[in-house]
C-alpha positions in Angstrom: -0.5 0.2 -0.4 2.8 2.1 0.5 4.2 1.1 -2.1 1.5 2.2 -4.8 1.1 5.7 -2.4 4.6 6.7 -3.3 4.1 5.6 -7.0 1.4 7.4 -7.3 2.7 10.0 -5.6 5.8 10.4 -8.0 2.8 10.4 -11.4 2.0 13.4 -10.0 4.4 15.3 -9.1 6.6 14.4 -12.5 4.0 14.5 -14.7 3.5 18.0 -15.2 7.3 18.0 -15.6 7.4 15.7 -18.3 4.3 17.1 -20.1 6.2 20.6 -20.1 9.2 18.5 -21.3 7.2 17.3 -24.4 5.9 20.6 -25.5 8.4 22.6 -25.4 6.7 25.3 -27.3 4.0 25.5 -24.4 7.0 27.1 -22.3 7.9 30.3 -24.7 6.3 33.5 -23.4 7.6 36.4 -25.3 6.8 36.5 -29.1 8.4 39.1 -31.9 6.7 39.1 -35.3 6.2 41.5 -38.3 4.7 41.9 -41.3 5.1 42.9 -45.1 1.2 43.7 -47.1 -0.2 46.2 -49.0 -3.1 48.4 -48.0 -6.2 50.8 -49.4 -7.1 53.3 -46.8 -10.0 54.4 -47.1 -12.2 58.0 -46.2 -15.6 58.5 -45.5 -16.3 58.7 -49.4 -13.9 56.9 -51.2 -10.5 55.9 -51.2 -7.4 58.0 -50.2 -5.0 55.7 -51.8 -2.4 52.1 -51.8 0.7 51.6 -50.7 2.7 49.2 -49.2 2.3 48.4 -45.3 5.0 47.1 -42.2 4.2 46.0 -39.1 6.1 44.7 -36.6 5.3 44.2 -32.5 6.1 42.6 -29.6 4.0 39.9 -26.9 3.9 38.1 -24.2 1.7 35.3 -23.7 -0.4 34.8 -20.5 -2.0 31.7 -21.2 -1.6 28.6 -23.9 -4.0 30.3 -26.1 -4.0 34.2 -25.4 -1.6 37.1 -25.8 -1.6 40.3 -25.1 1.0 42.2 -27.4 1.8 45.8 -28.9 1.9 46.7 -32.5 2.8 49.5 -34.6 2.3 49.9 -38.7 3.5 51.8 -41.0 1.3 52.5 -44.2 1.9 54.6 -47.3 -0.4 55.7 -49.8 -0.8 57.2 -52.9 -4.0 58.2 -55.2 -3.6 60.5 -58.3 -6.5 61.0 -60.4 -7.6 64.0 -62.8 -9.3 66.0 -59.7 -7.4 65.4 -56.8 -3.8 63.6 -55.3 -3.1 62.1 -51.7 0.2 61.9 -50.7 1.4 60.4 -47.2 1.4 57.8 -44.7 -0.2 56.2 -41.7 0.9 55.4 -38.6 -0.5 53.1 -36.2 0.5 52.6 -32.6 -1.7 50.0 -30.6 -2.3 46.8 -27.9 -4.2 44.2 -28.9 -5.1 40.8 -27.4 -3.9 37.7 -30.1 -6.5 34.6 -29.6 -4.6 31.5 -31.2 -5.3 28.1 -32.1 -3.7 25.2 -30.5 -2.7 22.8 -32.8 0.7 21.6 -33.3 1.5 22.6 -36.9 -1.1 25.5 -38.6 -2.6 26.9 -36.0 -5.9 30.0 -36.8 -5.0 33.4 -34.9 -7.8 36.5 -34.5 -6.3 39.8 -33.1 -8.7 42.5 -31.4 -7.2 46.4 -30.3 -7.1 50.3 -29.7 -4.6 52.3 -30.4 -3.7 55.6 -32.5 -3.8 56.8 -36.6 -0.8 59.1 -36.6 -1.3 60.4 -40.5 0.4 62.7 -42.3 0.7 64.1 -46.1 -0.8 66.2 -48.4 -3.9 66.9 -49.9 -3.9 68.7 -53.9 -7.1 69.7 -55.4 -6.6 70.1 -59.6 -9.4 72.1 -61.5 -10.4 71.6 -64.6 -9.7 74.3 -67.3 -10.2 72.7 -70.4 -11.1 69.2 -72.0 -8.0 67.6 -71.2 -6.2 70.1 -69.1 -6.5 71.3 -64.8 -4.4 72.8 -62.9 -3.7 72.5 -59.3 -3.7 74.5 -55.8 -1.8 74.8 -53.8 -0.6 71.9 -51.3 -2.5 71.4 -47.9 -1.7 69.8 -44.8 -2.5 66.6 -44.0 -2.4 66.1 -40.3 -4.4 63.6 -37.9 -4.1 62.0 -34.5 -7.1 60.0 -34.0 -8.1 57.0 -31.6 -9.1 53.9 -33.7 -10.0 49.7 -33.1 -8.0 47.4 -35.3 -8.0 43.9 -35.8 -7.1 40.9 -38.1 -6.5 37.1 -39.0 -5.0 34.3 -40.5 -2.9 31.2 -40.1 -0.3 30.8 -37.8 2.5 27.9 -39.6 5.1 26.9 -37.9 8.8 26.1 -39.1 10.5 24.8 -35.8 9.5 25.3 -31.9 10.8 29.0 -31.8 9.6 30.1 -35.4 6.3 30.4 -37.8 5.1 32.0 -41.1 1.9 33.9 -40.6 -0.7 34.8 -43.4 -3.1 37.1 -43.0 -5.1 40.0 -43.2 -5.3 43.3 -40.6 -8.4 46.2 -40.6 -7.7 49.2 -38.9 -11.1 51.6 -38.0 -11.2 55.1 -37.2 -13.2 55.4 -33.6 -14.0 59.1 -33.9 -15.2 59.6 -37.7 -15.5 63.6 -37.2 -13.0 64.2 -39.5 -14.0 63.4 -43.1 -10.4 63.7 -44.6 -9.1 61.9 -42.1 -8.3 57.9 -42.3 -11.8 56.4 -41.7 -11.0 52.7 -42.6 -7.6 50.6 -42.9 -7.7 47.1 -45.2 -4.0 45.5 -45.6 -3.6 41.3 -46.6 0.3 40.5 -45.4 2.6 38.0 -45.0 5.2 37.3 -42.6 7.3 36.3 -39.5 7.2 35.0 -35.8 10.1 34.1 -32.9 8.9 32.7 -29.8 11.3 32.7 -26.6 
């Protein structure tokens, strides 16, 4: 009876250790990531422009499926049509909660968070003076810093215990829509990588 009790005590003591040893990924709390994408930026009436997106961030895993992370995105945009030109860039800085499936290799993920847009650029209005001619007004500066939300989703494919490749889509949305010229929505598919330690 005493031997059985000792055996059970040893089993309960060492089982968590063995389980942890067999799943080293579960021990990794920190993550850094970077993505490249292509964004489309919209205001309240139409398109401000399109351009490349680069983003990065770092997070800390709270549970096996939830991570709290900080992110920063830089999206450049340009649009040139006969009646106007938009040119500039938007920074988004924020924090989000990331939720990830716990499957071994290919894991779906979704994030949701809040932060701020910082939009800097120019707007040039053009006046038609003939059938094929326009004259451009002086550039008008665009400067906005406004609260926004962010969300993303995609798949995370593990290539090792520490590294993975990610494919997903990110969406930013303006919280205060009172400024008509400010970016209201940014839609951006992308691909990136993550490293855990």
